[in-house]
C-alpha positions as CSV (number, residue, x, y, z in Angstrom):
1,X,-6.1,-27.3,-21.9
2,X,-6.8,-26.4,-18.3
3,X,-4.5,-28.8,-16.6
4,X,-0.8,-29.5,-16.7
5,X,0.6,-32.7,-15.2
6,X,4.4,-32.7,-14.5
7,X,4.2,-36.3,-13.3
8,X,2.8,-39.5,-14.6
9,X,-0.9,-39.6,-14.3
10,X,-2.7,-42.2,-12.3
11,X,-6.1,-40.5,-12.6
12,X,-8.5,-39.3,-15.3
13,X,-9.0,-35.8,-16.6
14,X,-12.4,-35.7,-14.9
15,X,-10.9,-36.6,-11.6
16,X,-8.3,-33.9,-12.0
17,X,-10.9,-31.3,-12.8
18,X,-12.9,-32.4,-9.8
19,X,-9.9,-31.9,-7.6
20,X,-9.1,-28.4,-8.9
21,X,-12.8,-27.4,-8.6
22,X,-12.8,-28.7,-5.0
23,X,-9.7,-26.7,-4.1
24,X,-11.0,-23.6,-5.8
25,X,-14.4,-23.8,-4.1
26,X,-12.9,-24.8,-0.8
27,X,-14.6,-28.2,-0.5
28,X,-12.3,-29.9,2.0
29,X,-14.2,-33.2,2.0
30,X,-13.8,-33.6,-1.8
31,X,-10.2,-32.6,-1.7
32,X,-9.5,-35.2,1.0
33,X,-11.4,-37.8,-1.0
34,X,-9.5,-37.0,-4.2
35,X,-6.1,-37.2,-2.4
36,X,-6.9,-40.5,-0.8
37,X,-7.7,-42.0,-4.2
38,X,-4.8,-40.3,-6.0
39,X,-2.1,-38.6,-3.9
40,X,-0.4,-37.3,-7.1
41,X,-3.4,-34.9,-7.5
42,X,-1.6,-32.8,-4.9
43,X,0.9,-31.9,-7.7
44,X,-1.5,-30.5,-10.4
45,X,-1.9,-26.9,-11.3
46,X,-4.3,-24.9,-13.4
47,X,-2.6,-24.1,-16.7
48,X,-5.0,-21.2,-17.4
49,X,-3.8,-19.3,-14.3
50,X,-0.4,-21.0,-13.8
51,X,-1.3,-21.6,-10.2
52,X,-0.7,-25.0,-8.5
53,X,-3.4,-26.5,-6.3
54,X,-1.4,-25.4,-3.2
55,X,-1.1,-21.8,-4.4
56,X,-4.9,-21.7,-5.1
57,X,-5.6,-23.0,-1.6
58,X,-3.3,-20.5,0.1
59,X,-4.5,-17.5,-2.0
60,X,-8.1,-18.4,-1.2
61,X,-7.2,-18.5,2.6
62,X,-8.0,-22.2,2.8
63,X,-5.3,-23.2,5.3
64,X,-7.0,-26.6,6.0
65,X,-6.8,-27.6,2.3
66,X,-3.2,-26.2,2.1
67,X,-2.3,-28.5,5.0
68,X,-3.7,-31.5,3.2
69,X,-1.8,-30.7,0.1
70,X,1.5,-30.1,1.9
71,X,1.1,-33.5,3.7
72,X,0.4,-35.1,0.4
73,X,3.6,-33.8,-1.2
74,X,2.5,-30.7,-3.1
75,X,5.4,-28.9,-4.7
76,X,6.6,-25.9,-2.7
77,X,8.0,-23.8,-5.6
78,X,5.9,-23.7,-8.7
79,X,5.5,-20.2,-10.1
80,X,4.3,-17.9,-7.4
81,X,5.6,-19.8,-4.3
82,X,3.1,-20.6,-1.6
83,X,5.3,-19.3,1.1
84,X,5.2,-15.8,-0.4
85,X,1.4,-15.9,-0.4
86,X,1.2,-17.3,3.2
87,X,3.5,-14.5,4.3
88,X,1.5,-11.8,2.5
89,X,-1.7,-13.0,4.1
90,X,-0.2,-13.5,7.5
91,X,-0.8,-17.3,7.7
92,X,2.0,-17.8,10.2
93,X,1.2,-21.4,11.1
94,X,0.9,-22.4,7.5
95,X,4.2,-20.6,6.7
96,X,5.8,-22.6,9.5
97,X,4.5,-25.8,8.0
98,X,5.8,-24.9,4.5
99,X,9.2,-24.0,6.0
100,X,9.3,-27.3,7.8
101,X,8.5,-29.1,4.6
102,X,11.4,-27.5,2.9
103,X,10.2,-24.2,1.5
104,X,13.1,-21.7,0.8
105,X,12.7,-18.6,3.0
106,X,14.8,-16.7,0.5
107,X,13.1,-17.8,-2.7
108,X,12.5,-15.0,-5.2
109,X,9.4,-14.4,-7.3
110,X,9.2,-12.7,-10.7
111,X,9.7,-9.3,-9.0
112,X,12.6,-10.6,-7.0
113,X,10.5,-10.4,-3.8
114,X,11.4,-12.8,-1.0
115,X,8.7,-14.0,1.4
116,X,9.9,-11.3,3.8
117,X,9.1,-8.7,1.2
118,X,5.7,-10.2,0.9
119,X,5.2,-10.1,4.7
120,X,6.2,-6.4,4.6
121,X,3.7,-5.7,1.9
122,X,1.0,-7.4,4.0
123,X,2.1,-5.9,7.2
124,X,2.2,-9.2,9.1
125,X,4.8,-9.0,11.9
126,X,4.4,-12.6,13.2
127,X,5.0,-14.0,9.8
128,X,8.0,-11.8,9.3
129,X,9.6,-12.8,12.6
130,X,9.1,-16.5,11.7
131,X,10.9,-15.9,8.4
132,X,13.7,-14.0,10.0
133,X,14.2,-16.7,12.7
134,X,14.4,-19.3,10.0
135,X,17.1,-17.5,8.1
136,X,15.4,-14.9,5.9
137,X,17.7,-12.3,4.5
138,X,16.5,-9.2,6.2
139,X,18.3,-6.9,3.8
140,X,17.4,-8.6,0.5
141,X,16.6,-6.2,-2.3
142,X,13.9,-6.6,-5.0
143,X,14.2,-5.6,-8.7
144,X,14.0,-1.9,-7.7
145,X,16.6,-2.2,-5.0
146,X,14.1,-2.0,-2.2
147,X,14.4,-4.0,1.0
148,X,11.6,-5.2,3.2
149,X,12.3,-2.2,5.4
150,X,11.9,0.2,2.4
151,X,8.5,-1.4,1.6
152,X,7.4,-1.1,5.3
153,X,8.3,2.6,5.4
154,X,6.7,3.2,2.1
155,X,3.4,1.8,3.4
156,X,3.8,3.6,6.7
157,X,3.9,0.5,8.8
158,X,5.7,1.9,11.9
159,X,5.5,-1.2,14.1
160,X,6.8,-3.4,11.2
161,X,9.7,-1.0,10.7
162,X,10.5,-1.1,14.5
163,X,10.5,-4.9,14.4
164,X,12.9,-5.0,11.4
165,X,15.3,-2.6,12.9
166,X,15.3,-4.5,16.2
167,X,16.1,-7.6,14.2
168,X,19.1,-6.0,12.5
169,X,17.8,-4.5,9.3
170,X,20.3,-2.0,7.7
171,X,18.9,1.5,8.1
172,X,19.9,5.1,8.3
173,X,19.7,6.1,12.0
174,X,18.3,9.5,11.2
175,X,15.6,8.1,9.0
176,X,14.5,5.6,11.6
177,X,14.6,8.0,14.4
178,X,12.4,10.4,12.4
179,X,9.8,7.7,11.6
180,X,9.7,6.3,15.1
181,X,9.6,9.8,16.7
182,X,12.6,8.9,18.8
183,X,13.6,12.5,19.8
184,X,16.5,11.5,22.0
185,X,18.1,9.4,19.2
186,X,17.3,12.0,16.7
187,X,19.1,14.7,18.8
188,X,22.1,12.4,19.2
189,X,22.3,11.8,15.4
190,X,21.9,15.5,14.6
191,X,24.8,16.3,16.9
192,X,27.1,14.6,14.5
193,X,27.9,15.9,11.0
194,X,25.2,14.3,9.0
195,X,23.3,15.1,5.7
196,X,19.9,16.0,7.0
197,X,18.5,15.7,3.5
198,X,20.0,12.3,2.8
199,X,17.7,10.1,0.7
200,X,16.8,6.4,1.1
201,X,16.2,4.0,-1.8
202,X,12.8,5.5,-2.4
203,X,14.2,9.1,-2.5
204,X,12.7,10.0,0.8
205,X,14.5,12.2,3.4
206,X,14.2,12.0,7.2
207,X,11.5,14.7,7.0
208,X,9.5,12.4,4.6
209,X,9.8,9.7,7.2
210,X,8.7,11.9,10.0
211,X,5.5,12.7,8.0
212,X,5.0,9.1,6.8
213,X,4.2,7.4,10.1
214,X,0.7,6.4,10.9
215,X,0.6,8.8,13.8
216,X,2.9,11.5,12.4
217,X,5.9,13.0,14.2
218,X,5.4,16.8,14.5
219,X,8.1,17.1,17.1
220,X,10.6,15.2,15.0
221,X,9.6,17.2,11.9
222,X,10.1,20.5,13.8
223,X,13.5,19.4,15.0
224,X,14.6,18.4,11.5
225,X,13.4,21.7,10.0
226,X,15.2,23.6,12.7
227,X,18.4,21.8,11.6
228,X,17.9,22.7,7.9
229,X,15.7,20.0,6.5
230,X,14.2,20.9,3.1
231,X,10.4,21.1,3.4
232,X,9.9,21.0,-0.3
233,X,12.1,18.1,-1.3
234,X,10.4,15.4,-3.5
235,X,10.9,11.7,-3.4
236,X,10.9,9.2,-6.3
237,X,7.1,9.6,-6.6
238,X,7.3,13.4,-6.6
239,X,5.8,13.5,-3.1
240,X,6.9,16.2,-0.7
241,X,6.8,15.9,3.1
242,X,3.6,17.9,3.0
243,X,2.0,15.4,0.6
244,X,2.9,12.6,3.1
245,X,1.4,14.5,6.0
246,X,-1.8,15.1,4.1
247,X,-2.0,11.4,3.0
248,X,-1.7,10.3,6.6
249,X,-4.3,12.9,7.8
250,X,-2.1,14.7,10.2
251,X,-3.5,18.3,10.5
252,X,-0.9,19.3,13.1
253,X,1.9,18.2,10.9
254,X,0.4,19.9,7.9
255,X,0.1,23.1,9.8
256,X,3.7,22.9,10.9
257,X,5.0,22.3,7.4
258,X,3.0,25.1,6.0
259,X,4.3,27.5,8.7
260,X,7.8,26.3,7.7
261,X,7.4,27.2,4.1
262,X,6.0,24.1,2.4
263,X,4.6,24.8,-1.0
264,X,0.9,24.2,-1.1
265,X,0.8,24.1,-4.9
266,X,3.6,21.8,-5.9
267,X,4.5,21.3,-9.6
268,X,2.8,17.9,-9.9
269,X,-0.8,17.8,-11.1
270,X,-2.3,15.8,-8.2
271,X,-2.0,18.3,-5.4
272,X,-2.2,17.8,-1.6
273,X,-5.7,19.5,-1.8
274,X,-6.8,16.9,-4.4
275,X,-5.8,14.1,-1.9
276,X,-7.4,15.8,1.1
277,X,-10.7,16.4,-0.8
278,X,-10.7,12.8,-2.2
279,X,-10.4,11.4,1.3
280,X,-12.8,13.9,2.9
281,X,-10.2,15.4,5.2
282,X,-12.1,18.6,5.9
283,X,-9.7,20.1,8.5
284,X,-6.7,19.6,6.3
285,X,-8.6,20.9,3.2
286,X,-9.4,24.1,5.2
287,X,-5.7,24.5,6.2
288,X,-4.6,24.1,2.6
289,X,-7.0,26.6,1.0
290,X,-6.4,29.1,3.8
291,X,-2.8,28.9,2.9
292,X,-3.3,29.4,-0.8
293,X,-4.0,26.0,-2.3
294,X,-5.5,26.3,-5.7
295,X,-9.1,24.9,-5.5
296,X,-9.2,24.8,-9.3
297,X,-6.0,22.8,-10.0
298,X,-6.6,19.9,-12.4
299,X,-5.0,16.5,-12.4
300,X,-4.3,14.3,-15.4
301,X,-8.0,13.3,-15.5
302,X,-9.1,16.9,-15.5
303,X,-10.5,16.6,-12.0
304,X,-10.4,19.5,-9.6
305,X,-10.4,19.1,-5.8
306,X,-14.2,19.8,-6.1
307,X,-14.6,16.8,-8.4
308,X,-12.7,14.7,-5.8
309,X,-14.9,16.0,-2.9
310,X,-18.0,14.9,-5.0
311,X,-16.5,11.5,-5.5
312,X,-16.0,11.2,-1.7
313,X,-19.6,12.3,-1.1
314,X,-18.4,15.0,1.3
315,X,-20.8,17.9,1.2
316,X,-18.8,19.7,3.9
317,X,-15.7,19.7,1.8
318,X,-17.7,20.7,-1.3
319,X,-19.1,23.7,0.6
320,X,-15.7,24.6,1.9
321,X,-14.1,24.6,-1.6
322,X,-17.0,26.6,-3.0
323,X,-16.5,29.2,-0.2
324,X,-12.8,29.5,-1.2
325,X,-13.5,30.0,-4.9
326,X,-13.8,26.6,-6.4
327,X,-15.2,26.8,-9.9
328,X,-18.2,24.4,-10.2
329,X,-18.2,24.7,-14.0
330,X,-14.8,23.2,-14.8
331,X,-15.1,20.0,-16.9
332,X,-12.9,17.0,-16.5
333,X,-11.5,15.0,-19.4
334,X,-14.8,13.2,-19.8
335,X,-16.6,16.5,-20.1
336,X,-18.3,16.4,-16.7
337,X,-18.7,19.2,-14.2
338,X,-18.8,18.5,-10.5
339,X,-22.6,19.0,-10.6
340,X,-23.0,16.4,-13.4
341,X,-20.7,14.1,-11.5
342,X,-22.8,14.4,-8.4
343,X,-25.9,13.6,-10.4
344,X,-24.3,10.6,-11.9
345,X,-23.1,9.4,-8.5
346,X,-26.6,9.8,-7.0
347,X,-25.4,12.5,-4.5
348,X,-28.5,14.6,-4.6
349,X,-27.6,16.7,-1.5
350,X,-24.3,17.7,-3.1
351,X,-26.0,18.2,-6.5
352,X,-28.4,20.6,-4.8
353,X,-25.5,22.4,-3.2
354,X,-23.7,22.8,-6.5
355,X,-26.8,23.7,-8.4
356,X,-26.9,27.1,-6.7
357,X,-23.4,27.8,-7.9
358,X,-23.5,26.2,-11.3
359,X,-24.0,28.0,-14.6
360,X,-27.0,26.2,-15.9
361,X,-26.2,27.2,-19.4
362,X,-23.0,25.2,-19.0
363,X,-24.7,21.9,-18.5
364,X,-24.8,19.2,-21.2
365,X,-28.1,18.2,-22.7
């Protein structure tokens, strides 16, 4: 049974299917026609997905259809909550309409996310400000104890973090100063007796935050290290500050951390070099291998950085890794060498490059 009707029906099953199909396909004219004939159709949902007509419209970015449904009395809190989706997608005007119609700005979904958590995940500042101005709890925590600020930091959304702090989000001054590269504030905080390796809810220290910003904060990182910050501390995901700097493609920050003693071959299987190779960060890859990164380290899938460079179709990184001793004959868990991976991916230029270094006797028939 596809449909679930919480209210008395005044329409046929065929009409209900026509309504849902129109909402799903984005046919505004048919939705309007259906609602004019039977306003209660605004309340139906698809039982196969658990989504209401309004939730489908919002998720499919059909704000015009969502407006019609809200005006027709669509429920605002069935299952996934339309306000969460509107906030996640940055539909500020629609979110305002949902709030005006009675949507709860502090409603919780199955992960205990509020709409403000959803806005943080989507990175939509305007939607977040709207929620805060309408009473959203800026320090609400999800099932993992994370606030919207924690999620914004985790996703390296510096401007979103700044906005939340300006609106009163609880935060560690030293973490925020590090992320925002506010050197004056950082110096003031460091002048007090403070734990420079203090962790936030995600296990990150201020040095992690300095490395996590989209633009990086080499000056903040250097100041923290000078005051005793641990360059090899790991967060809840086993990531070090060096890992963060690599992920954000900050060569200057990577260079600084290496100079300050960051371990280039951490204990976890997916190394900074794997990540740099996967994303084609040639400059960082060179910095890492020059400082002793193992070009033959394998992750849980058996992939070496050379495999990752092939996946990224980066012949320059492939050549670099080969020059620094990468073994082209190492097989992953599926039994593929980098050469065979290149052939499967259709990367003929890389395959030719690898062919000169590959033991042809090691190829599968």
